[in-house]
Backbone as CSV, one residue per row, in Angstrom:
resi,resn,N_x,N_y,N_z,CA_x,CA_y,CA_z,C_x,C_y,C_z
1,MET,121.402,24.509,112.857,121.723,25.664,112.032,123.193,25.599,111.642
2,GLY,123.516,25.830,110.367,124.898,25.754,109.904,125.488,27.109,109.610
3,PHE,126.784,27.241,109.846,127.514,28.469,109.584,128.821,28.114,108.911
4,CYS,129.388,29.071,108.187,130.749,28.921,107.697,131.604,29.915,108.457
5,LEU,132.512,29.404,109.259,133.356,30.257,110.086,134.792,30.067,109.654
6,SER,135.524,31.170,109.522,136.914,31.074,109.125,137.676,30.200,110.089
7,ALA,138.361,29.218,109.575,139.120,28.310,110.433,140.469,28.890,110.806
8,SER,140.697,30.191,110.508,141.904,30.838,111.003,141.918,30.789,112.511
9,ALA,140.713,30.682,113.100,140.620,30.528,114.548,141.331,29.262,114.985
10,ALA,141.317,28.273,114.130,142.003,27.024,114.424,143.321,26.931,113.674
11,GLN,143.776,28.058,113.091,145.041,28.160,112.393,145.118,27.173,111.237
12,ALA,144.032,27.075,110.498,144.015,26.250,109.303,143.831,27.159,108.103
13,ALA,143.946,26.584,106.910,143.904,27.406,105.713,142.587,27.273,104.969
14,THR,141.626,26.575,105.572,140.366,26.338,104.888,139.203,26.847,105.732
15,TYR,138.002,26.712,105.189,136.798,27.064,105.932,136.119,25.777,106.371
16,LYS,135.515,25.814,107.547,134.833,24.626,108.032,133.377,24.978,108.324
17,LYS,132.510,23.980,108.128,131.105,24.177,108.417,130.880,23.983,109.903
18,ILE,130.231,24.957,110.513,129.992,24.934,111.949,128.503,24.776,112.226
19,GLU,128.178,23.876,113.138,126.794,23.646,113.552,126.595,24.230,114.948
20,LYS,125.536,25.017,115.099,125.204,25.577,116.409,124.213,24.650,117.100
21,LYS,124.599,24.172,118.293,123.758,23.230,119.027,123.204,23.879,120.297
22,ASN,121.977,23.487,120.642,121.300,24.062,121.793,121.764,23.389,123.092
23,LEU,122.993,23.703,123.456,123.574,23.188,124.690,124.562,24.209,125.229
24,ILE,125.044,23.964,126.423,126.041,24.838,127.050,127.292,24.021,127.329
25,ILE,128.453,24.625,127.082,129.722,23.980,127.409,130.455,24.846,128.424
26,ILE,130.887,24.220,129.497,131.665,24.899,130.533,133.097,24.382,130.471
27,GLY,134.037,25.248,130.097,135.447,24.845,130.038,136.057,25.051,128.666
28,ASP,137.170,25.765,128.633,137.831,26.120,127.370,138.162,24.912,126.494
29,ARG,138.743,23.889,127.112,139.263,22.764,126.335,138.144,21.999,125.635
30,VAL,137.010,21.873,126.307,135.879,21.192,125.677,135.297,22.057,124.560
31,VAL,135.254,23.371,124.779,134.792,24.285,123.728,135.685,24.154,122.506
32,ASP,136.988,24.076,122.726,137.939,23.969,121.618,137.766,22.666,120.852
33,ILE,137.618,21.569,121.578,137.412,20.279,120.923,136.103,20.276,120.138
34,ALA,135.042,20.795,120.743,133.745,20.847,120.064,133.844,21.658,118.776
35,TYR,134.535,22.791,118.848,134.713,23.617,117.650,135.386,22.823,116.537
36,ASN,136.419,22.075,116.900,137.148,21.283,115.906,136.359,20.073,115.419
37,LEU,135.272,19.762,116.126,134.336,18.732,115.656,133.208,19.346,114.832
38,GLY,133.232,20.667,114.685,132.220,21.351,113.890,131.018,21.824,114.673
39,VAL,131.181,21.991,115.999,130.053,22.381,116.848,130.422,23.583,117.719
40,ILE,129.520,24.555,117.749,129.622,25.652,118.703,128.332,25.664,119.510
41,PRO,128.434,25.709,120.848,127.224,25.671,121.674,126.510,27.019,121.698
42,VAL,125.243,26.987,122.069,124.493,28.227,122.250,125.142,29.086,123.325
43,GLY,125.602,28.444,124.399,126.245,29.166,125.492,127.559,28.520,125.878
44,LEU,128.504,29.312,126.336,129.800,28.777,126.725,130.392,29.568,127.876
45,SER,131.135,28.872,128.702,131.883,29.494,129.785,133.346,29.160,129.562
46,ALA,134.130,30.178,129.218,135.545,29.988,128.917,136.307,31.242,129.331
47,ARG,137.635,31.148,129.359,138.472,32.278,129.767,138.684,33.219,128.588
48,CYS,137.600,33.871,128.182,137.630,34.673,126.957,138.577,35.870,127.039
49,SER,138.834,36.387,128.234,139.753,37.515,128.365,141.199,37.087,128.158
50,MET,141.462,35.781,128.216,142.821,35.262,128.078,143.015,34.443,126.808
51,TRP,141.928,33.890,126.287,142.010,32.923,125.181,141.670,33.618,123.864
52,PRO,142.645,33.875,123.002,142.405,34.608,121.755,141.326,33.986,120.867
53,MET,141.267,32.664,120.814,140.328,31.997,119.918,138.875,32.227,120.317
54,CYS,138.657,32.595,121.572,137.290,32.829,122.040,136.619,33.968,121.276
55,GLU,137.425,34.922,120.788,136.872,36.029,120.012,136.160,35.523,118.761
56,LYS,136.667,34.466,118.170,136.035,33.869,116.984,134.777,33.092,117.370
57,ILE,134.899,32.297,118.430,133.806,31.408,118.812,132.599,32.172,119.328
58,LYS,132.831,33.250,120.075,131.690,33.963,120.666,130.921,34.809,119.663
59,VAL,131.360,34.817,118.408,130.551,35.425,117.345,129.241,34.644,117.200
60,ILE,129.301,33.346,117.489,128.126,32.480,117.372,127.601,32.068,118.743
61,GLY,128.471,31.608,119.618,128.066,31.176,120.951,128.090,32.328,121.943
62,GLN,127.179,32.321,122.891,127.073,33.405,123.865,127.843,33.079,125.142
63,PRO,128.840,33.899,125.512,129.539,33.685,126.781,128.599,33.943,127.961
64,VAL,128.701,33.110,128.983,127.853,33.272,130.169,128.705,33.531,131.414
65,GLY,129.914,34.047,131.199,130.841,34.268,132.302,131.912,33.200,132.310
66,CYS,133.119,33.563,132.747,134.212,32.598,132.771,133.988,31.567,133.877
67,PRO,134.654,30.415,133.825,134.498,29.416,134.888,134.835,29.970,136.273
68,GLY,135.797,30.902,136.336,136.124,31.513,137.616,134.956,32.293,138.186
69,CYS,134.235,32.991,137.309,133.051,33.744,137.751,131.957,32.802,138.238
70,VAL,131.763,31.715,137.491,130.744,30.739,137.882,131.093,30.129,139.231
71,SER,132.375,29.853,139.453,132.818,29.289,140.731,132.542,30.240,141.887
72,LYS,132.545,31.536,141.590,132.279,32.543,142.622,130.778,32.771,142.831
73,GLY,129.950,32.048,142.089,128.507,32.183,142.258,127.863,33.195,141.333
74,LYS,128.634,33.727,140.363,128.074,34.684,139.415,127.440,33.905,138.265
75,THR,126.208,33.475,138.464,125.559,32.565,137.523,124.294,33.141,136.889
76,ALA,124.064,34.434,137.031,122.832,35.036,136.506,122.722,34.863,134.990
77,LYS,123.808,35.112,134.263,123.795,34.971,132.803,123.557,33.524,132.406
78,LEU,124.173,32.610,133.123,124.011,31.189,132.844,122.561,30.762,133.020
79,LYS,121.956,31.133,134.136,120.568,30.756,134.419,119.603,31.388,133.415
80,LYS,119.863,32.637,133.052,118.997,33.338,132.109,118.997,32.660,130.743
81,LEU,120.186,32.253,130.280,120.284,31.589,128.976,119.607,30.229,128.987
82,ILE,119.748,29.500,130.070,119.096,28.188,130.189,117.582,28.329,130.033
83,LYS,117.025,29.348,130.678,115.573,29.583,130.594,115.167,30.070,129.208
84,GLN,115.924,31.016,128.658,115.581,31.599,127.359,115.602,30.565,126.240
85,LYS,116.594,29.698,126.247,116.779,28.737,125.161,116.265,27.337,125.492
86,ASN,115.713,27.189,126.708,115.191,25.882,127.135,116.263,24.796,126.948
87,ILE,117.440,25.050,127.473,118.580,24.157,127.306,118.441,22.941,128.225
88,LYS,118.683,21.770,127.642,118.519,20.525,128.386,119.816,19.729,128.529
89,LEU,120.911,20.215,127.921,122.172,19.467,127.958,123.350,20.405,128.194
90,ALA,124.270,19.962,129.048,125.494,20.721,129.289,126.692,19.776,129.311
91,LEU,127.786,20.210,128.698,129.053,19.487,128.757,129.973,20.270,129.688
92,VAL,130.552,19.591,130.653,131.369,20.267,131.662,132.756,19.635,131.721
93,GLU,133.758,20.484,131.655,135.148,20.019,131.682,135.584,19.639,133.096
94,LYS,136.290,18.502,133.178,136.920,18.087,134.426,138.414,17.957,134.172
95,SER,139.188,18.890,134.687,140.635,18.855,134.500,141.316,19.407,135.747
96,ASP,142.490,18.883,136.030,143.191,19.282,137.244,144.663,19.545,136.924
97,PRO,145.092,20.828,136.944,144.245,21.991,137.256,143.542,22.503,136.012
98,PHE,142.440,23.214,136.214,141.793,23.856,135.072,142.602,25.077,134.645
99,CYS,142.999,25.914,135.606,143.759,27.132,135.298,144.858,27.311,136.342
100,ILE,146.112,27.338,135.904,147.221,27.492,136.854,147.318,28.922,137.367
101,LEU,146.690,29.866,136.673,146.759,31.264,137.077,145.635,31.650,138.033
102,VAL,144.509,30.924,137.948,143.376,31.159,138.855,142.969,29.797,139.422
103,PRO,143.674,29.321,140.439,143.468,27.958,140.945,142.050,27.659,141.425
104,LYS,141.320,28.674,141.864,139.974,28.438,142.394,138.924,28.276,141.288
105,ALA,139.279,28.580,140.060,138.335,28.423,138.948,138.141,26.936,138.650
106,ASN,136.900,26.473,138.691,136.615,25.056,138.483,135.299,24.892,137.733
107,PRO,135.341,24.440,136.481,134.102,24.248,135.710,133.071,23.374,136.409
108,LEU,133.518,22.431,137.229,132.594,21.519,137.900,131.637,22.233,138.849
109,ASP,131.998,23.451,139.263,131.125,24.206,140.163,129.798,24.579,139.501
110,ALA,129.751,24.509,138.174,128.508,24.833,137.461,127.475,23.710,137.542
111,ILE,127.914,22.515,137.908,127.012,21.355,137.886,125.811,21.549,138.797
112,LYS,126.014,22.132,139.976,124.901,22.310,140.903,123.814,23.213,140.326
113,VAL,124.207,24.182,139.473,123.235,25.050,138.804,122.407,24.230,137.820
114,PHE,123.100,23.412,137.042,122.402,22.585,136.053,121.452,21.592,136.721
115,GLN,121.887,21.003,137.788,121.041,20.027,138.495,119.756,20.668,139.008
116,LYS,119.864,21.861,139.555,118.692,22.567,140.079,117.718,22.952,138.969
117,MET,118.259,23.153,137.748,117.416,23.616,136.646,117.030,22.503,135.681
118,GLY,117.319,21.251,136.042,116.885,20.117,135.242,117.651,19.927,133.957
119,VAL,118.908,20.358,133.930,119.743,20.209,132.737,120.631,18.977,132.891
120,LYS,120.622,18.100,131.902,121.473,16.913,131.924,122.930,17.325,131.776
121,VAL,123.798,16.750,132.583,125.228,17.085,132.558,126.048,15.880,132.099
122,ILE,126.928,16.110,131.132,127.918,15.118,130.729,129.295,15.700,131.049
123,THR,130.025,15.003,131.899,131.357,15.463,132.290,132.402,14.915,131.319
124,ILE,133.260,15.801,130.828,134.356,15.406,129.938,135.631,15.404,130.770
125,ASP,136.136,14.203,131.036,137.264,14.034,131.956,138.586,13.996,131.174
126,PHE,139.513,14.864,131.549,140.794,14.992,130.845,141.925,14.208,131.510
127,LYS,141.608,13.388,132.506,142.675,12.698,133.236,143.443,11.716,132.347
128,GLU,142.810,11.215,131.279,143.474,10.280,130.373,144.065,10.977,129.148
129,GLY,144.040,12.308,129.146,144.650,13.052,128.052,143.652,13.543,127.018
130,ILE,144.171,14.283,126.044,143.341,14.909,125.011,142.659,13.885,124.099
131,PRO,143.338,12.825,123.636,142.657,11.858,122.766,141.394,11.286,123.395
132,SER,141.469,10.952,124.683,140.288,10.435,125.378,139.204,11.504,125.460
133,ALA,139.599,12.750,125.740,138.627,13.851,125.830,137.952,14.103,124.479
134,ILE,138.693,13.918,123.405,138.112,14.060,122.066,137.020,13.012,121.871
135,GLN,137.298,11.775,122.238,136.323,10.696,122.079,135.078,10.932,122.940
136,GLN,135.291,11.372,124.159,134.167,11.647,125.054,133.279,12.767,124.498
137,THR,133.929,13.839,124.033,133.182,14.988,123.506,132.432,14.610,122.240
138,ALA,133.095,13.853,121.371,132.470,13.420,120.127,131.243,12.556,120.407
139,ALA,131.334,11.658,121.379,130.198,10.798,121.731,129.049,11.631,122.273
140,ALA,129.356,12.622,123.098,128.317,13.469,123.685,127.605,14.316,122.641
141,LEU,128.339,14.673,121.579,127.771,15.539,120.536,127.218,14.756,119.346
142,GLY,127.313,13.432,119.396,126.848,12.630,118.265,127.756,12.790,117.052
143,LYS,129.058,12.912,117.302,130.030,13.151,116.230,131.161,12.117,116.296
144,LYS,130.814,10.854,116.499,131.833,9.822,116.691,132.771,9.673,115.489
145,GLU,132.216,9.758,114.286,133.055,9.627,113.083,134.050,10.783,113.000
146,GLN,133.543,12.011,113.212,134.424,13.179,113.198,135.438,13.105,114.336
147,GLY,134.996,12.541,115.480,135.888,12.402,116.623,137.055,11.474,116.327
148,ALA,136.783,10.386,115.639,137.848,9.437,115.288,138.881,10.098,114.380
149,LYS,138.399,10.895,113.429,139.316,11.594,112.513,140.126,12.659,113.243
150,LEU,139.445,13.399,114.127,140.136,14.452,114.872,141.185,13.850,115.804
151,LYS,140.851,12.756,116.457,141.792,12.089,117.346,143.026,11.630,116.579
152,GLU,142.813,11.053,115.424,143.932,10.570,114.607,144.830,11.735,114.171
153,THR,144.201,12.818,113.708,144.967,13.988,113.260,145.742,14.613,114.408
154,TYR,145.067,14.745,115.559,145.722,15.335,116.728,146.929,14.496,117.148
155,GLU,146.761,13.202,117.212,147.862,12.330,117.648,149.043,12.391,116.688
156,LYS,148.772,12.479,115.391,149.853,12.614,114.410,150.602,13.934,114.608
157,ASN,149.834,15.010,114.782,150.446,16.329,114.959,151.245,16.407,116.254
158,LEU,150.705,15.782,117.317,151.406,15.797,118.593,152.695,14.988,118.520
159,THR,152.657,13.868,117.813,153.873,13.058,117.642,154.949,13.847,116.908
160,LYS,154.545,14.568,115.872,155.493,15.399,115.127,156.109,16.460,116.034
161,LEU,155.264,17.092,116.858,155.760,18.111,117.779,156.734,17.511,118.785
162,ASN,156.365,16.375,119.371,157.241,15.746,120.356,158.585,15.369,119.755
163,ASN,158.568,14.933,118.491,159.821,14.603,117.809,160.678,15.854,117.599
164,LYS,160.023,16.986,117.299,160.756,18.245,117.138,161.414,18.678,118.442
165,MET,160.678,18.463,119.550,161.133,18.952,120.841,162.099,17.995,121.547
166,LYS,162.195,16.789,121.042,163.043,15.777,121.679,164.497,16.225,121.687
167,ASN,165.056,16.351,122.861,166.455,16.760,123.044,166.779,18.128,122.443
168,LEU,165.740,18.940,122.219,165.965,20.272,121.665,166.075,21.279,122.809
169,LYS,167.234,21.843,122.979,167.472,22.840,124.014,167.994,24.120,123.352
170,ILE,167.078,25.026,123.081,167.427,26.263,122.382,168.216,27.194,123.301
171,GLY,167.833,27.238,124.569,168.626,27.935,125.565,168.736,29.440,125.424
172,LYS,167.649,30.110,125.062,167.690,31.568,124.906,166.933,32.276,126.026
173,LYS,167.350,33.514,126.280,166.640,34.364,127.232,165.566,35.134,126.475
174,VAL,164.327,35.023,126.960,163.169,35.532,126.217,162.345,36.478,127.088
175,VAL,161.882,37.569,126.482,160.892,38.444,127.111,159.605,38.323,126.311
176,VAL,158.483,38.066,126.985,157.185,37.935,126.317,156.328,39.146,126.672
177,LEU,155.986,39.935,125.655,155.166,41.131,125.832,153.816,40.918,125.175
178,ASN,152.756,41.203,125.906,151.398,41.002,125.406,150.733,42.349,125.142
179,GLY,150.198,42.517,123.944,149.513,43.754,123.588,148.008,43.605,123.693
180,VAL,147.367,44.600,124.270,145.905,44.607,124.399,145.383,45.889,123.778
181,TYR,144.504,45.770,122.790,143.917,46.950,122.130,142.443,47.034,122.455
182,GLN,142.019,48.205,122.919,140.604,48.432,123.229,139.974,49.250,122.113
183,ALA,139.142,48.610,121.311,138.529,49.278,120.168,137.651,50.451,120.595
184,ALA,136.988,50.310,121.732,136.056,51.354,122.188,136.766,52.666,122.505
185,THR,137.994,52.568,123.036,138.731,53.778,123.431,139.858,54.128,122.468
186,GLY,140.232,53.160,121.634,141.360,53.400,120.730,142.699,53.372,121.444
187,LYS,142.714,52.816,122.656,143.944,52.770,123.437,144.550,51.363,123.411
188,SER,145.869,51.353,123.530,146.592,50.089,123.544,147.396,49.981,124.835
189,PHE,147.459,48.769,125.384,148.177,48.538,126.635,149.194,47.417,126.453
190,ILE,150.225,47.468,127.270,151.288,46.461,127.215,151.354,45.737,128.548
191,ARG,151.498,44.423,128.472,151.699,43.615,129.670,152.906,42.712,129.439
192,VAL,153.696,42.501,130.489,154.796,41.549,130.402,154.373,40.265,131.096
193,GLU,154.632,39.131,130.457,154.308,37.846,131.065,155.420,37.476,132.041
194,VAL,155.058,37.280,133.294,156.059,36.971,134.307,156.382,35.475,134.279
195,PRO,157.536,35.094,134.822,157.906,33.671,134.849,156.897,32.820,135.616
196,GLY,156.786,31.556,135.204,155.929,30.611,135.904,154.564,30.402,135.295
197,GLY,154.273,31.076,134.177,152.965,30.965,133.548,152.902,29.896,132.464
198,TYR,151.889,30.021,131.607,151.661,29.007,130.576,152.773,28.939,129.532
199,THR,153.309,30.093,129.140,154.375,30.081,128.136,155.594,29.342,128.667
200,ASP,155.922,29.563,129.940,157.047,28.851,130.549,156.783,27.352,130.571
201,ARG,155.596,26.984,131.052,155.291,25.567,131.264,155.261,24.769,129.959
202,PHE,154.636,25.330,128.930,154.420,24.548,127.713,155.408,24.827,126.588
203,ILE,156.150,25.940,126.677,157.040,26.284,125.565,158.474,26.543,126.020
204,LEU,158.681,27.573,126.820,160.047,28.003,127.123,160.845,26.980,127.930
205,THR,160.293,26.495,129.030,161.018,25.541,129.860,161.342,24.248,129.116
206,PRO,160.375,23.637,128.391,160.722,22.430,127.623,161.807,22.663,126.568
207,LEU,161.944,23.907,126.105,162.952,24.224,125.091,164.252,24.732,125.716
208,GLY,164.328,24.665,127.044,165.540,25.104,127.712,165.739,26.607,127.677
209,CYS,164.659,27.345,127.484,164.730,28.806,127.439,164.332,29.407,128.788
210,GLN,164.723,30.662,128.996,164.452,31.336,130.264,163.622,32.588,130.027
211,ASN,162.552,32.723,130.791,161.728,33.927,130.744,162.378,34.975,131.649
212,VAL,162.897,36.060,131.054,163.587,37.093,131.830,162.744,38.366,131.937
213,GLY,161.457,38.254,131.652,160.574,39.419,131.707,160.338,39.939,133.107
214,GLY,160.553,39.088,134.110,160.298,39.494,135.478,161.149,40.668,135.931
215,ALA,162.320,40.849,135.315,163.216,41.948,135.694,162.596,43.305,135.403
216,LEU,161.669,43.341,134.437,161.013,44.596,134.070,160.048,45.083,135.147
217,VAL,159.510,44.149,135.917,158.434,44.491,136.863,158.733,43.935,138.251
218,LYS,159.983,43.902,138.614,160.402,43.319,139.883,159.670,43.968,141.053
219,GLY,159.084,43.120,141.905,158.390,43.615,143.077,156.925,43.934,142.867
220,ARG,156.457,43.900,141.624,155.059,44.213,141.342,154.242,42.923,141.253
221,LYS,152.997,42.995,141.701,152.127,41.827,141.729,151.521,41.550,140.362
222,ALA,151.596,40.305,139.951,151.033,39.903,138.662,149.552,39.597,138.793
223,VAL,148.795,39.878,137.738,147.379,39.537,137.648,147.203,38.581,136.477
224,LYS,146.789,37.369,136.791,146.631,36.315,135.768,147.890,36.162,134.930
225,GLY,149.038,36.232,135.598,150.307,35.959,134.935,150.968,37.136,134.259
226,TYR,150.352,38.322,134.353,150.893,39.496,133.659,150.992,40.698,134.595
227,VAL,151.908,41.610,134.250,152.004,42.901,134.917,151.982,43.976,133.830
228,GLY,151.133,44.982,134.014,151.007,46.042,133.028,152.216,46.971,133.013
229,LEU,152.524,47.486,131.822,153.640,48.411,131.632,153.176,49.649,130.881
230,ARG,153.753,50.785,131.206,153.492,51.997,130.426,154.625,52.237,129.434
231,LYS,155.846,51.931,129.858,157.011,52.106,129.002,157.871,50.851,129.072
232,LEU,158.782,50.727,128.141,159.643,49.553,128.084,161.063,49.870,128.546
233,LYS,161.187,50.888,129.370,162.486,51.249,129.917,163.032,50.087,130.742
234,GLY,164.276,49.755,130.511,164.896,48.642,131.220,164.718,47.300,130.534
235,LEU,164.148,47.294,129.336,163.897,46.038,128.624,165.189,45.273,128.340
236,SER,166.270,46.005,128.100,167.533,45.343,127.752,168.367,44.987,128.983
237,LYS,167.826,45.210,130.188,168.575,44.998,131.426,169.139,43.589,131.535
238,ASN,168.322,42.590,131.233,168.780,41.197,131.315,169.284,40.660,129.987
239,LYS,169.486,41.559,129.034,170.032,41.200,127.715,169.284,40.030,127.081
240,PRO,168.006,40.210,126.774,167.246,39.116,126.141,167.789,38.781,124.757
241,ASP,167.708,37.510,124.411,168.115,37.072,123.071,166.981,37.245,122.074
242,VAL,165.746,37.209,122.584,164.561,37.295,121.732,163.461,38.040,122.485
243,ILE,162.709,38.873,121.763,161.503,39.499,122.295,160.317,38.924,121.534
244,VAL,159.347,38.391,122.262,158.149,37.813,121.641,156.945,38.679,121.980
245,ILE,156.133,38.970,120.956,154.898,39.725,121.153,153.725,38.778,120.952
246,THR,152.826,38.731,121.944,151.580,37.991,121.787,150.424,38.987,121.833
247,GLY,149.248,38.562,121.421,148.095,39.466,121.418,148.205,40.490,120.308
248,ASP,147.685,41.694,120.552,147.717,42.760,119.556,149.118,43.378,119.523
249,ALA,149.778,43.274,118.394,151.198,43.641,118.324,151.455,45.129,118.164
250,THR,150.524,45.887,117.605,150.802,47.262,117.199,151.281,48.148,118.341
251,GLY,150.575,48.117,119.473,150.962,48.955,120.597,152.346,48.619,121.122
252,VAL,152.663,47.327,121.155,153.981,46.897,121.618,155.053,47.368,120.638
253,GLN,154.777,47.256,119.361,155.737,47.684,118.348,156.021,49.181,118.435
254,LYS,154.989,49.961,118.689,155.178,51.413,118.832,156.052,51.729,120.043
255,ALA,155.786,51.047,121.153,156.576,51.269,122.361,158.024,50.819,122.154
256,LEU,158.215,49.716,121.430,159.566,49.244,121.136,160.324,50.245,120.280
257,THR,159.629,50.819,119.309,160.264,51.819,118.440,160.767,53.009,119.250
258,ARG,159.944,53.460,120.197,160.356,54.581,121.056,161.539,54.197,121.932
259,GLN,161.536,52.971,122.463,162.608,52.550,123.358,163.924,52.357,122.613
260,VAL,163.846,51.852,121.391,165.058,51.654,120.589,165.740,52.986,120.301
261,ALA,164.964,54.060,120.166,165.545,55.388,119.936,166.439,55.795,121.109
262,ASN,166.094,55.327,122.316,166.886,55.635,123.506,167.941,54.577,123.804
263,ASP,167.752,53.403,123.243,168.643,52.271,123.510,168.908,51.527,122.207
264,PRO,169.791,52.047,121.351,170.027,51.462,120.020,170.411,49.983,120.047
265,GLU,171.076,49.529,121.106,171.465,48.124,121.177,170.250,47.205,121.193
266,LEU,169.146,47.714,121.736,167.916,46.933,121.786,167.414,46.603,120.385
267,GLY,167.736,47.473,119.440,167.314,47.260,118.055,167.945,46.048,117.404
268,LYS,168.958,45.475,118.030,169.617,44.281,117.485,168.942,42.989,117.940
269,VAL,168.018,43.109,118.905,167.342,41.920,119.427,166.196,41.523,118.501
270,PRO,166.149,40.275,118.030,165.047,39.836,117.165,163.697,39.947,117.869
271,VAL,162.683,40.371,117.124,161.321,40.510,117.663,160.366,39.696,116.801
272,TYR,159.561,38.841,117.440,158.617,38.006,116.710,157.220,38.152,117.300
273,SER,156.221,38.259,116.446,154.828,38.239,116.879,154.337,36.799,116.748
274,LEU,153.991,36.186,117.889,153.626,34.773,117.911,152.306,34.563,118.644
275,PRO,151.586,33.493,118.325,150.331,33.216,119.026,150.590,32.818,120.469
276,GLY,149.832,33.384,121.402,149.955,33.000,122.795,149.329,31.645,123.043
277,TYR,149.738,30.984,124.122,149.166,29.689,124.449,148.904,29.606,125.946
278,ILE,147.636,29.380,126.321,147.291,29.249,127.741,146.633,27.897,128.018
279,ASP,146.904,26.896,127.183,146.362,25.547,127.347,144.851,25.510,127.232
280,SER,144.318,26.377,126.373,142.897,26.329,126.003,142.750,25.724,124.617
281,SER,143.583,26.197,123.683,143.560,25.686,122.306,144.340,24.380,122.227
282,VAL,143.813,23.355,122.884,144.558,22.099,122.987,144.755,21.422,121.630
283,ILE,143.771,21.521,120.745,143.914,20.901,119.430,144.946,21.654,118.597
284,GLU,145.031,22.950,118.781,145.950,23.779,118.008,147.362,23.831,118.606
285,LYS,147.542,23.236,119.782,148.835,23.309,120.463,150.018,22.908,119.581
286,PRO,149.984,21.784,118.847,151.137,21.430,118.019,151.507,22.520,117.011
287,ALA,150.505,23.156,116.414,150.787,24.217,115.438,151.358,25.453,116.121
288,ILE,150.808,25.801,117.292,151.274,26.995,118.008,152.706,26.815,118.497
289,VAL,152.976,25.697,119.164,154.317,25.472,119.710,155.346,25.319,118.589
290,SER,154.958,24.692,117.488,155.871,24.545,116.347,156.283,25.908,115.801
291,LYS,155.366,26.863,115.813,155.695,28.205,115.335,156.706,28.879,116.261
292,TRP,156.541,28.679,117.567,157.511,29.219,118.528,158.884,28.606,118.289
293,ILE,158.934,27.302,118.080,160.218,26.621,117.831,160.882,27.206,116.605
294,TRP,160.112,27.366,115.538,160.631,27.920,114.280,161.223,29.312,114.493
295,ALA,160.545,30.151,115.281,161.022,31.499,115.524,162.244,31.523,116.452
296,LEU,162.168,30.783,117.554,163.246,30.831,118.538,164.531,30.195,118.025
297,LYS,164.428,29.211,117.143,165.641,28.588,116.601,166.390,29.528,115.674
């Protein structure tokens, strides 16, 4: 079955034809690669609460619980879908670590479910990097020609990114605020990303920047790399050079407007709404990180 899905999910300017295949994919990175090969599975297990692109993909593919849930034995949705759709093939991600924020989450834990239910498993191993994973996924999906093109494009984009980042030390103090909007309630929430997460690992630290958001929530326990905030009081305490908004920006912008009224100096700090990165959108990484570089410079 073919669909036309906006490729804004992949941060492109065109539309791509998407094929829905009767299989299940366990693991964000494999789901992302499959999408960029033009395939969305009937069922998927990914970190949809953290990965913005999942909102686009799950319009077609059915989430069966995140890999962390599957690792905990919450497999009822997975088993039900296998029976309903008579699924005979599963692609499972093998990466170490799969998630730095939830170390116990492991896509491989789903294999025992598939084995018991007679589903063939193909493991996509990321130990040799993304280009190898692209080739493995393409072979499993019968998309070798598309895989060769995607691998070539990815490698070119990654080379460009690496050249941009080579010896680039921006050296700014950054606060990353994440906005969450709940359509059902009409409420918006703010979370600050604490140091040591994905933004630090893949963007800020390589650029010589410092995440100073931890000062806002000192002593509070983070959940999946974030701590919730009601107000932005104390935002200027560590004198950030840049404020970055990820996720839904509106609620954060409203809170910033209120805080600036009490702290006019805060109004001089540049604010940018940028795409978040949690190492799920591996194909889109060069475009995402390049946008951060453009803003922070």
